[in-house]
N, C-alpha and C positions, 0 to 999 in steps of 0.2 A: 558681751551683753546680748548674745543670740538666744539665750534660754527663754526670756520672756516672749520673744517673737514666736519661738517654737511652741510655747505653752498656749498662746492665744490662737495660733493656727490650728493646733490639735483640738483646742476647745471648740472652735467653730465647726470642725469636722465632726467632733463627737456629739454635738448638740442634737443631731438628727437620729442618733442610735435608738433612743427610747420613743421617738415619735410614732412609729407604727402602732404602739400600744395606747395611743392617746385618746381614742374615741370616747371611752367612758369618762375620762377626766378632763374633757375639753370644755372650756367656758369662754364664749365670745359675747361681749356686751360692752356698752359704753362705760359701765362701771362693774368690775368684778370684785365682790366683797365676800370675804370669809369672816362671818361675825364671830364675836368673842366666844359664843357658846357652841360654835360649829367645830366638828372634827372631820377632816377629809382623810379617809383611810387609804387613799391611793395617790399616785402622782397627779399633780394638777397642772394643766396647760391653760394659761390665762392670756387672752388677747383682748385688750380694751384700752380706752383712754386713761382710765384709772384702775389700778389693781391695789386693793387694800387687804392685808392679811392681819386680822385681829385674833383669830382662833388658832387651831392646830392643824398642820398638814403633816401626816405621818409618812409621806413620801417626798419626792422631789417637786420643786416648783419651777416651771418653765414659763417665762413671761415675755411678751412683746407689748409694750405699753408706753404711754406718755408720762405717767407718774406711778411710782411704786412706793408703797408704804408697808413695812412689816413691823408690827408691834406685838405680834403673837409668837408662835413657835413653828419652825419648819424643821422636821426631824431628818430631812435628807439634804440635798444640794439645792441651791438657787442659781439658775442659769437664765440669761436672756439679754434683751436689748431694751433700753429705756430711753425714749426720746427727750426726757426732761429730768427732773430730780428723782433720785432713789434714796429713800430713807429707811435704814435698817436699825430700828430701836429695840427689836425683840431678840429672839434666840434662834440661830441657825446652827444645828449640830453638825452639819456637813460643811461643804465648801460653798463659797459665793464666787461666781464668775459672771461678771456683768459688764456691759458697755453702757455707759450712762453719761448724760451731760454733766450732772452734778451728783456726786455720791457722798452720803454721810452715814457713817456707822457709829452708833452710840451704844448698840447692844453687843452681843457676843457672836463670834463665828468660830465653830469648833475646829475646823480644818483650815484650808487655804482661803485666802482672799486674792482673787485675780480681777483687776479692774482696768478698763480703758475709759478715761473720763477727761473732760475739760478741767474739772476741779474735784478734788477728793479730800475728805477729812475723816480720819479714823480715830475716834476717841474711845471706842470700846475695845474689847480684847479679841485677838486672833490667835487660835490655838497653834497654827503651824506657820506657813510662809505667807508673805505679802508680795504679790507681783503687780506692778503698776506701770502703765503707760499713760501719762497725763500731762496737762498743762502745769498744774501744781498739785501737790499733795502734802497733807499735814498728818503726821502720825503721833498722836498723843496717848494712845492706849498701849497695852502690853502685846508684844508679838512673841509667840512661842519659839520661833526658829529664825529664819533669814528674811531679809528685805532685799528685793531685787527690783530696781526701778529705772525707767527712762523718762525723765520729767524735766520741765523747765525750771521749776522751783520745788525744793523739798525741805521740809522741816520735821525734825524728830524731837519730840519732847516727852518721851516715855521709854520704858525698858524694851530692849530687843535682845532676846536670849543669845543669838549667835551673831552672824555677820551681816553687814550692809554692803551691797554692791549697787552702785548707782552711776548713771550717766546723766548729768544734770548741769544746768546753767548756774544754779546757785544752791548750795547745801548749807543748812544751818542745824546745829545741834544745840538745843536750848538747855536750860539749867537742870531739867528733870530727865534728860536723856542718859540712859545707861546701856552701853553696848557691850554685850558679853564677849564678842570676838573682834574681828577686824572691820574697819571701814575702808573699803577700796572704792574710789570714785574717779570718774573721768570728768573734768571740768576745765574751763578756761580761767578760773580764779580759785583761790584758796577758800576752803570751807570756813564758815563762821562758827567757832566752837566756844560756847559759854564756859567760863572757868569752873563752874560747878558740874558740868557734864563729865561723865565717866566713860572711858574707852579702855577696855581690858586688853585689847589687841593693838594692832597697828592702825595708824591713820595715814593712808597712802593716796596721793593724787597723781593722775596721769593726764597729760594734755590731750585735748581732742582736736581732730583735724576737721571733721565735718561739724558744722554748727549744730548744737543740741536742738535748737528750735526747729531746724529743718527736719531732723529725724522724728521729733515728737509730732510735728505737724503732719508728716506723711503717714504716721501710724493712725492718728486721729481721723485723717481724711478717709482712710480705708474703712474704718469702723462705721463712721457716720454716713459715708456714701452707701454702705451696705444697708444701713437702717433706712435711708432715703429710698433706695431701690425697692425694698420690701413694701414700704408705705405707698409709694407711687404705684407699684404693681397691684396692690390690693384695691386702690382707687380705680385704676384702669379696668380691673376685672369686674368691679362693681358697677361702674358707669356703662361699660361696653360689654355686657355679659355674653351676648350671642357671639360677637366678633372675637372676644378673648377665648371663649370656649372652643370655637372652630380653629383658631390659630394654634392653640395648645394641641388639639387633635392632629392637625397637619404636621406640626413639629415632631410629634411622637410617631406617627405612622409613615411620614414621607420626609425624613430629614435631608436626604440627598437632593431631592427635587427642591425642597425649600431653600437649601443653601445656594443652589444655582439662581433661583429667583431673587434671593436676598442679595447676591452679588450685583445683579442688575440694579436693584433698588438702591444699593449703597453708592454705586458709581454714577447713576443717571442725574441726580439733583445737582452735583457740582458742575456737570457739563451744561445743564440748562441754565444755571444761575449766571454764568459768565456773560453770555450775550444779552441777557435781560438787564444787567447792570449798565449796558451801553445806551439804554433809552430811558427817558424820564418816566414814561408810562410803565416800563417793565421793572423799575427799581422796587416799588412796593411788593410786587409779585415775587421778585427775587429775594427780598428780605423774609417774606413769609415762608418761601421754600427753604431758605437757609435755616430759619428757626426750627422748622419741622424736621429738617435733616439732623441738626444738632440734637434735638430731643430724641430722635430715633436712635442716635448713637448710644444714648443712656438707657432708653426703655426698650430698644430692639430685642435684647436677649430674653425678655420676659417669657414668651411662649416656650422657648427651648429649655430655659431653667425650670419653668413650671412642669413641663413634660418630664424632665429628669426626676424632679421630686415626686411626681405622680407614679413613676415606675418604682422608685424606692419605697414608697408607701403602699404600692400595689392597689391604688385606687381608694385607699381609706383616708378619712380626714378631710376630704374636699379640696377645692382648688386653692384655698388660702393656705392650708397646711402644706400642700405640694409646693407652692411658691416659696414658703419659708424654708423648707427642707432643701429644695433645689438651690436656693440662694446661698445657704450656709455651706453646702458642699462645693458649689462652684467658686465662690469667693475664697473659701478655705483652701481649695486646691491651687488657686492662683497665688495665694499668699505663701503656701508651703513650697510651691514649684515655680519660682520666679523666672526660670529659664524658658518655660513654656507658657507663661501667664498670658502673653499676647495671643498665642495660638488658641488657648482656651477661650479667651474673650471673643476673638474673631469668629470662632466656630459657633458659639452661642448667638452672636450678633447676626451672622448670615442666615442661620437656620431660623432665628426669630423673625427677622425682617421678611424673609420669604414666606414664612407661615402667616404673618399678618397680611401679606399681599394675596396669598392664595385664599385666605378666609374672606377678604374683602371682595375678591372676584366671584367666589361662590355665592356670597350674599347678594351681589348685584344680579347674578343670573337668576336667582330664585325670586328676587323682587325687582323686576325691571321697572324703569321709570314709566309711569302711566301718562300718556299724552293728555293734554288738557282738552276737555269736551266743550263744544260751543254752548253758550248760555241759552236758556230756554227762549224760544221766539226768534232766535237768530238763524238765518240761513246763509251758508257760505256761498259766495259767488263763484261760478265756474268760469 
């Protein structure tokens, strides 16, 4: 069951390939809507709380959103991250590759469907393969080729033209399930097969050693932590515009110096926290330092990752696009290269922390604290 992992890893790396061409087709708004009468003649890159496609997109659709609704037609692929529900009731002639909290497909997908989700339901048709990493998934529509999944619960109640490969806690084949080939699954219990279900090949079960829930949970954590990192990064860049911009520049122009400063920033707080915990007055200060340090472990890589994305895009698309592209490449590389994942993370963390420190110091030097002036009519005693 390594193929789904490889697919999603390659997908995250591949997402950035078309982004350098995104300037003309970029839409950023709280609501991005393509109306029923609209025809988008190029690729569309949509970033917003809600993305609604009622019309026609003649290219690919790349989205980062909280809610996605497609009731129109996308003549290319659909790729992206959805922090909430994704509803595909229209037609996608290419492939759909999405990470979403809740996915529902009632329309048609011409090529492959690759999904990472907490819950998924596919009642429409998929022209080729279905790849899924999910908490639960229900397949009630027609699948043109294979199904490959790593899920806690999986239900098939429709035709699958070829084979089903699954690692699952519970597999159910309902009365309308028709499997053209084999059903090969790893599970701790036997599949529930309705007497009316048809399997033209073998039904084979293998025992699992690692609990399925642990495997699925780890995959979901990777995807949704990536989404959280991007959202948090956009918020930080928006709230602290000047600081974030300087930090990204420092990470891009002086990565070695930033890494050395970042090493000091990483090691200093734990050293300061220990003695503070020994006094009642110091405990609140220690807790604040500890909270800030833990937050820095998550958000620290932001400048380095954004700087990497900026280089890949050659300055086009703005800081937001640079963050998205850099995150996809960085997280995708850690996923595909687990042996050096820790090194990749630490490198970005040290450079990012040092860049934040350098930016804060430069801002302080440019805007030193202004001493309070005496009130009018007051003369200081000598």
